[in-house]
C-alpha positions in Angstrom: -207.0 -127.7 -72.8 -209.7 -124.9 -72.1 -207.4 -123.6 -69.1 -204.7 -122.8 -72.3 -207.5 -121.0 -74.2 -207.6 -117.2 -74.1 -210.1 -114.6 -75.6 -213.4 -115.9 -73.7 -216.6 -114.3 -75.1 -219.7 -115.2 -73.4 -222.8 -114.1 -75.5 -226.7 -115.0 -75.6 -227.2 -116.5 -78.6 -230.6 -115.7 -81.0 -231.2 -117.0 -84.1 -232.9 -116.1 -87.4 -234.1 -117.8 -90.7 -232.6 -117.8 -94.3 -234.5 -115.9 -96.7 -237.0 -117.7 -98.7 -235.8 -119.6 -101.4 -234.9 -123.4 -102.1 -235.7 -125.8 -99.2 -237.0 -122.9 -97.1 -236.9 -124.2 -93.5 -239.1 -123.4 -90.6 -237.5 -120.9 -87.6 -236.1 -122.6 -85.4 -235.6 -121.8 -81.3 -233.2 -119.2 -80.5 -229.6 -121.2 -79.3 -229.1 -119.7 -75.5 -225.4 -119.7 -73.9 -223.2 -119.5 -76.7 -219.5 -119.4 -76.5 -217.5 -118.2 -78.1 -213.5 -118.4 -77.5 -210.7 -117.4 -79.8 -208.1 -120.0 -79.7 -205.1 -118.7 -82.2 -205.2 -115.5 -84.7 -202.9 -114.7 -87.0 -203.7 -117.8 -89.5 -204.1 -117.5 -93.5 -206.9 -118.9 -94.5 -207.1 -121.8 -92.5 -208.7 -124.8 -94.2 -209.0 -127.4 -91.8 -208.5 -129.2 -88.2 -207.5 -132.6 -86.7 -207.0 -133.2 -83.2 -204.5 -135.1 -81.8 -204.8 -137.6 -78.4 -202.6 -135.2 -76.3 -205.2 -132.4 -76.8 -203.7 -130.2 -79.3 -204.5 -129.9 -82.5 -203.4 -129.4 -86.1 -204.6 -127.2 -88.8 -203.9 -126.4 -92.6 -203.2 -123.0 -94.0 -204.1 -123.1 -97.9 -200.8 -121.1 -98.7 -198.8 -124.6 -97.8 -198.3 -124.1 -94.3 -199.4 -126.4 -91.6 -199.7 -125.1 -87.6 -199.5 -127.4 -84.1 -201.9 -125.4 -81.5 -200.7 -126.9 -78.4 -200.2 -125.6 -74.6 -201.5 -122.3 -75.6 -198.6 -121.9 -78.4 -198.8 -122.4 -82.2 -195.8 -124.3 -83.9 -195.2 -124.1 -87.5 -194.9 -127.8 -88.8 -191.9 -129.2 -90.4 -193.7 -130.5 -93.6 -192.7 -131.2 -97.3 -195.6 -131.0 -99.9 -193.9 -132.3 -103.0 -194.6 -129.8 -105.8 -197.8 -128.4 -104.0 -199.5 -125.7 -106.5 -201.3 -122.6 -104.2 -203.3 -120.9 -106.5 -206.9 -119.8 -106.5 -208.9 -121.8 -104.3 -206.3 -124.7 -104.6 -203.3 -125.3 -102.6 -203.1 -127.0 -99.0 -206.8 -128.0 -98.2 -208.5 -130.9 -96.2 -206.9 -132.9 -93.2 -207.8 -135.8 -91.3 -206.0 -137.6 -88.3 -205.8 -141.4 -88.7 -207.0 -143.5 -85.3 -203.5 -144.0 -84.1 -203.0 -140.4 -83.5 -199.5 -140.5 -85.1 -200.6 -140.1 -88.7 -202.0 -137.6 -90.7 -203.7 -137.6 -94.5 -203.8 -134.1 -96.1 -205.0 -133.4 -99.6 -203.1 -130.7 -101.6 -203.0 -129.4 -105.4 -199.7 -130.5 -107.3 -198.7 -129.0 -110.8 -200.4 -132.3 -112.0 -203.3 -133.4 -109.9 -204.9 -133.1 -106.5 -203.4 -135.6 -104.3 -204.4 -137.2 -100.8 -200.6 -137.8 -98.8 -200.2 -139.4 -95.6 -197.3 -138.3 -93.3 -196.3 -139.4 -89.7 -196.2 -136.5 -87.3 -193.2 -136.4 -84.9 -193.3 -133.4 -82.5 -193.6 -130.6 -84.8 -191.7 -132.7 -87.8 -193.7 -134.6 -90.3 -192.5 -137.1 -92.5 -194.5 -138.6 -95.4 -195.5 -142.4 -95.5 -197.2 -142.3 -98.9 -199.0 -141.2 -101.5 -202.5 -142.3 -100.6 -204.4 -141.1 -103.9 -203.3 -139.3 -106.9 -204.9 -138.5 -110.1 -207.9 -136.2 -108.5 -208.1 -133.6 -111.3 -206.6 -129.9 -110.8 -207.3 -126.6 -112.5 -204.3 -124.7 -113.1 -206.2 -121.7 -111.6 -206.8 -123.7 -108.7 -211.0 -123.2 -109.2 -213.3 -125.9 -107.4 -210.2 -128.3 -106.0 -212.5 -129.3 -103.3 -210.9 -131.7 -101.2 -212.2 -132.5 -97.5 -211.3 -136.4 -96.2 -213.1 -137.5 -93.2 -212.9 -140.9 -91.3 -216.1 -143.2 -91.0 -216.6 -145.0 -88.0 -215.9 -148.4 -89.7 -212.4 -147.0 -90.7 -213.1 -146.2 -94.1 -212.2 -142.6 -95.4 -214.7 -140.3 -97.6 -213.0 -137.6 -99.8 -215.6 -135.0 -101.2 -213.9 -133.2 -104.6 -214.5 -130.5 -107.0 -215.5 -130.8 -110.2 -212.2 -128.5 -111.3 -214.9 -126.4 -113.4 -215.0 -128.7 -116.5 -218.0 -129.8 -117.4 -217.7 -133.8 -118.0 -216.0 -134.4 -114.9 -219.6 -134.8 -112.4 -221.1 -137.3 -114.8 -217.6 -139.4 -115.7 -217.1 -142.1 -113.7 -213.4 -142.6 -114.7 -212.9 -139.1 -113.4 -212.5 -138.4 -109.7 -213.7 -134.6 -109.9 -217.3 -133.7 -108.9 -217.5 -136.9 -106.9 -217.9 -138.2 -103.0 -215.2 -140.6 -102.8 -215.1 -143.7 -100.2 -211.5 -145.5 -100.1 -209.3 -148.1 -97.9 -207.7 -145.4 -95.5 -204.3 -147.6 -95.2 -204.3 -148.8 -99.1 -206.0 -145.7 -101.0 -208.1 -148.1 -103.1 -211.9 -148.3 -103.4 -213.5 -149.5 -100.2 -214.6 -153.5 -100.7 -218.4 -152.6 -100.3 -218.5 -149.7 -102.4 -221.2 -149.3 -105.3 -219.0 -149.7 -107.9 -216.3 -152.2 -106.7 -216.6 -154.6 -109.6 -216.0 -151.7 -112.2 -212.4 -153.0 -114.1 -211.3 -149.0 -113.6 -209.6 -147.9 -110.2 -211.1 -144.6 -110.2 -215.0 -145.8 -110.3 -214.5 -148.4 -108.0 -213.3 -145.4 -105.6 -216.5 -143.5 -106.1 -219.4 -143.5 -103.6 -221.8 -140.7 -105.1 -221.3 -138.6 -108.4 -222.7 -135.6 -110.0 -221.5 -133.4 -107.8 -220.3 -129.5 -108.4 -217.9 -128.4 -105.9 -218.3 -130.5 -102.5 -216.9 -128.5 -99.2 -217.6 -130.5 -96.4 -218.7 -134.4 -95.7 -219.8 -135.7 -92.5 -221.3 -139.0 -91.0 -223.6 -139.0 -88.2 -224.3 -141.3 -85.7 -226.3 -144.3 -87.2 -224.3 -143.8 -90.3 -226.4 -141.2 -92.4 -223.6 -139.3 -94.7 -224.1 -135.7 -95.8 -222.5 -133.8 -97.8 -222.2 -129.9 -98.2 -221.9 -128.4 -101.6 -221.2 -124.7 -103.8 -223.9 -123.9 -106.2 -223.4 -121.4 -109.0 -225.4 -118.5 -108.6 -228.3 -120.2 -106.7 -228.6 -123.5 -104.9 -225.9 -124.2 -102.7 -227.1 -127.8 -101.4 -227.1 -130.1 -98.4 -227.5 -133.5 -99.4 -227.9 -136.8 -98.0 -225.7 -139.3 -99.8 -226.9 -143.1 -101.0 -224.1 -145.3 -102.5 -223.8 -145.2 -106.1 -226.5 -142.4 -106.6 -226.5 -139.5 -109.0 -226.7 -135.8 -107.5 -227.1 -134.6 -111.0 -224.9 -131.6 -111.9 -224.0 -131.5 -115.6 -222.6 -128.5 -117.1 -221.7 -130.6 -120.0 -225.4 -131.3 -121.1 -224.7 -135.0 -121.6 -221.4 -134.0 -123.2 -223.0 -132.2 -125.8 -222.0 -128.8 -124.7 -218.2 -127.2 -124.4 -216.9 -125.3 -122.0 -219.0 -125.0 -118.6 -222.4 -124.2 -118.6 -223.5 -123.0 -115.0 -227.2 -122.4 -115.9 -228.2 -126.0 -116.0 -229.7 -126.9 -112.4 -227.8 -128.1 -109.5 -230.1 -131.1 -109.5 -231.1 -131.8 -113.0 -234.3 -134.2 -113.1 -234.9 -133.3 -116.7 -231.7 -135.0 -117.4 -231.2 -137.3 -114.8 -234.8 -138.1 -113.4 -233.4 -140.8 -110.7 -231.2 -137.9 -109.6 -231.3 -137.4 -105.8 -233.0 -133.9 -104.5 -231.1 -132.0 -101.6 -232.2 -132.2 -98.7 -231.8 -128.2 -98.4 -230.9 -125.9 -100.9 -230.4 -122.0 -100.8 -232.2 -120.7 -103.4 -230.8 -117.1 -104.1 -228.8 -115.7 -102.8 -225.9 -118.8 -102.3 -223.9 -118.5 -98.8 -221.3 -120.8 -100.4 -221.2 -122.9 -97.6 -218.2 -125.3 -96.5 -217.4 -127.5 -94.0 -220.4 -129.8 -92.0 -219.7 -131.2 -88.5 -222.0 -133.0 -86.2 -222.4 -130.9 -82.6 -224.9 -131.4 -79.9 -227.3 -133.1 -82.2 -227.5 -130.8 -84.8 -225.7 -130.3 -88.3 -223.1 -127.3 -87.9 -222.4 -125.8 -91.7 -220.0 -122.8 -92.0 -220.9 -120.4 -95.0 -217.8 -118.3 -96.8 -219.8 -115.4 -98.3 -223.0 -115.7 -95.7 -220.2 -115.3 -93.2 -222.2 -117.0 -90.6 -222.8 -120.4 -88.7 -225.8 -122.4 -89.8 -227.4 -125.0 -87.5 -229.7 -127.8 -89.4 -232.3 -129.6 -87.2 -232.4 -132.7 -88.9 -235.3 -135.7 -88.4 -234.5 -139.2 -87.7 -234.7 -139.6 -92.0 -232.2 -136.6 -92.5 -235.0 -134.3 -93.7 -234.0 -130.7 -92.7 -236.6 -129.4 -89.8 -235.3 -126.0 -89.5 -232.2 -123.7 -89.5 -230.9 -121.2 -87.1 -228.1 -118.7 -87.5 -226.8 -117.9 -83.9 -226.2 -114.0 -83.9 -222.1 -113.7 -82.2 -221.0 -115.8 -85.9 -223.6 -113.7 -88.1 -221.1 -111.4 -90.2 -219.0 -111.4 -87.3 -216.0 -112.8 -87.9 -216.1 -112.9 -92.0 -215.9 -116.1 -94.0 -215.9 -119.0 -92.0 -214.3 -122.2 -93.5 -213.6 -125.3 -91.0 -216.0 -127.1 -89.1 -214.8 -130.1 -86.8 -216.3 -131.6 -83.5 -213.7 -132.1 -80.9 -213.3 -134.9 -78.5 -214.8 -132.7 -76.0 -218.2 -131.9 -77.7 -216.8 -128.3 -78.2 -217.0 -126.9 -82.1 -214.0 -125.6 -83.7 -214.2 -123.5 -86.4 -211.9 -121.2 -88.6 -212.1 -117.7 -90.3 -211.1 -117.5 -94.3 -210.6 -114.1 -94.5 -206.5 -114.3 -96.0 -205.2 -112.2 -93.2 -205.1 -112.6 -89.1 -207.7 -115.4 -89.6 -208.6 -117.0 -86.4 -209.3 -120.7 -84.7 -212.4 -120.3 -82.9 -214.2 -122.9 -80.5 -217.8 -122.9 -79.2 -219.2 -124.3 -76.8 -222.9 -124.0 -75.4 -226.4 -124.9 -75.7 -227.7 -125.0 -79.4 
């Protein structure tokens, strides 16, 4: 595939450290020899990426389109997304390729819900096989729609969801909003060893963690640690190390006593929830609007929308952040960055999300 890619730019990377705030990291050694290649352009809010066995890839665009990138060509995928609603932050979002290399699951808003639907790909045509999960809450404005699926090594699927800006959802285990789910990738039911698997409520059986605001990324580290990346309100974007059954402390309803959506509460409210799990990193102020997360060359790579940068987190074995580096070549050079997926060849693919002439980029080199 490398020979098919155009627009190679070779640069020598530098790094900087975010402004102090939250869990401020130390300065990292400068990355060296980072290469940025433009694979495709002319996209619109490219939301997620999946790699096929023949070396080509699929990507989703929030306005409800899919593209197949193969042999240097970008081809629209013929797909029917039943009752899709594209508005604000909502539309066609996350994508995951199944191990058979023929099926994929996407997440999108409808007029009734946010849902996960599985399709089979034949050339550039996709045929629906089943709705995997329905009933995830959806805001008619599209706000805080989530929704990011990722396959785990054991074959289960993690699904990061947003709280749709409804205050009671994050702490309500009957709601799938403001959660990280873990489901059987074939049936959509809760994974058999989930923390609430004995609950009589099917939604609660799907829950892995709760008390989240608007999770934009979830990724599994070699060895089994699971991390999420999450939008804060006006402060405290968070990177969280997920623990099965844990509460991450977001509660804009203040225990159901507050109407509306009070965003002045802490992202992790330890006063209300003393056992809530604190973030391994938070942005403090200003927020970066961090987005998708992927492990790349041993580091946790996270894109930023508002921050218009790629953030590279060095973690220790316990999942604690040691330092953060920001490559200059992606620091406010391409605008808002959204998707991040590690390719089978070890490179990192990311997308821009500016709304017009968005790009698919491939990164290689030492970081």
